[in-house]
N, C-alpha and C positions, 0 to 999 in steps of 0.2 A: 435196205437189202433188196426190197422189191424193185425199187427204182434202178438200182445197179443191175439187177437181173434184166430189166426191160431195156436198158441201154446196151448191154453186151450181147443179147440174143437177137438175131436178125428178124425172126418171125414175130417176136413180141414187139420189137421196135416198129415193124411194119404195121402191126395192129394198132399200136399207140399213135403212129403217124396218121393213119386213116381216120381213127376216132377224133384226134385233135383237129385235123383238117375239116372234118365234118362239122365240128363246132365252130371253127374259125371262118369257114367259107361264107356263111350268111353275113357276118360282120365285115368281112373284107369287101363285100359288094357295097356296103354303106359308106366306105371311105372315099374321099374325093380323089386320092391318089391311088392308082392301081398298085397292088402289092405283088402281082405276079401269081404264080401257082402256089396256093396255100400248102398243098401236099409237099412240094419241093422245099418250101420255106421251113415247114415243120421237120422234114427229114434232115435239113442242114442244121437246124437248131438242136435236135436230138443227137445228131452225130457229133456236134461240137461238145456235148456234155461228156463224151468219152475222154476228152483231153483234160478234164478236171480231175485233179488228184490231190484233194485236201489232206493235210497231215492230221495226225491225231490231235495235235494242239489246235488246229483250225476247227476240227469237229467239237472239241471241248469249249472253245470260245463261242462258237455258234450256239451250242447247247446251253451254256451259262447265260448268254444274252437272251435266249428264248425263255429260259426259266425266269430270269429277272423281269422280262416283259410280262409274263403271265402273272407272277406274284404281285407286280405293281398294279396290274389290272384288277386282280382280286382285292388289293388294297383300296383302289378307287371305289369298288362296289361296297366294301365295308365302311369306308368313310362317308359314302352317300347315305347309307343306312344310319350311321351315327349323326350325320348332319341334320337329319330329319327327326332325331330324338328317339330312334328305335334301338332295341337291343339287337346286336349282331349275333346271328345263329352260327357261332364259330365252328361248332362240330359238323355242320352240314354245308357251310358256305363254299368250301372248295369243291365238294361234289356237285352242288347246284351250279356253280360257275363252269365246271368242266362239262357238265351236261349241256348247258346253254351254248358253249363254244362248239361242241360237237354238232348240235342241231344247226347252229349258224353256219358251220362249215359245209353243210350239205350243198350249198350253192343255189338254193331255190330262189332266194332273193338277194339283191346286192347288199353286201355287208351283213347279211343275216337279218335285215330289217324286219321287224315284226316277230320273227321266229325267236331271236335271242331274248327280246323283251318278254314275250309270252312265256318262254321257258323259265326265265328268271323269276317272273311274277308268280307263276305256279309253284316253283320250288321254294321261294321265300314264304309264301302263304302256307305251304305244306310244312315248313319249318317253324311255323308259329307266329309269323308277323301278320298284323292286320292287313287286309287287302289294299286299303288306301295308302298305308305306309309303304308297302311293298311296291306298289305302282309308282309312287313318288320317288322312291329310292332308285328304282330301275331307270326311270326317265332321267333323273339327275346323273346317274352313272353313264347312260348312253350319251347324254349331252356332253359330258366331259371326255369320255373315252372314245367316242366315235365322231360326233359332230364338230367339236372343237379341234380335234386332230385333223379332220378333213378340211375344215376352214383354214387351218394353218398351212396345210399342203397346197390348197388352192392359192393362198396368198403368196407363198414362195414361188409357185409356178407363174403367177401373174408378174411378180417382181422380176423373175428371170426372163420372161418374155419381153417385158417392157425395157429391160436393160439391154437385151440383144438387138432390138430394133435400131436404136441410135448407132450401135457399133456396126451393124450391117450397112447403114446409110453412110457412115464415115468411110468404111472400106470401099463401098461402091463409088463414092466421090473421089477417093484417092486413085482408084483404078481408071476412072474416066479422065483424070488429069494427065 
């Protein structure tokens, strides 16, 4: 609702554009290719969001997939605790996980590194797990849910990049002929 309000009202959209460009501008300078004016790019992007009109079924699909993702992630945390031989604090696990995700989404560190782990450890210790077991379970959970997923993403990106290079070379050779 707040996002929809920001896209439809010009003053709010201008404030969002200015704030977003303030964040993007330092990173745009680091790129080897110039991106042009970040304010104009952000204005175009926010303006293009007005054309999105997802149906109720689309929203339901997105919501169901998000809920499935979160429940699977909580399941990975529970299985990490069980894998190390600890009792899963079922009554407080969802609250601890939700709090860790909220702290991680503050954006203070990339991927919530350190913040998520600390929040999970404190929460699990507060729920009755020994500190060593909580730390081991959290590190195993982050290994599976963050690092392995990131490694898979980098592997796919590398595969796509390596596959694209020969295709570009073949196209360039065919154009030169």
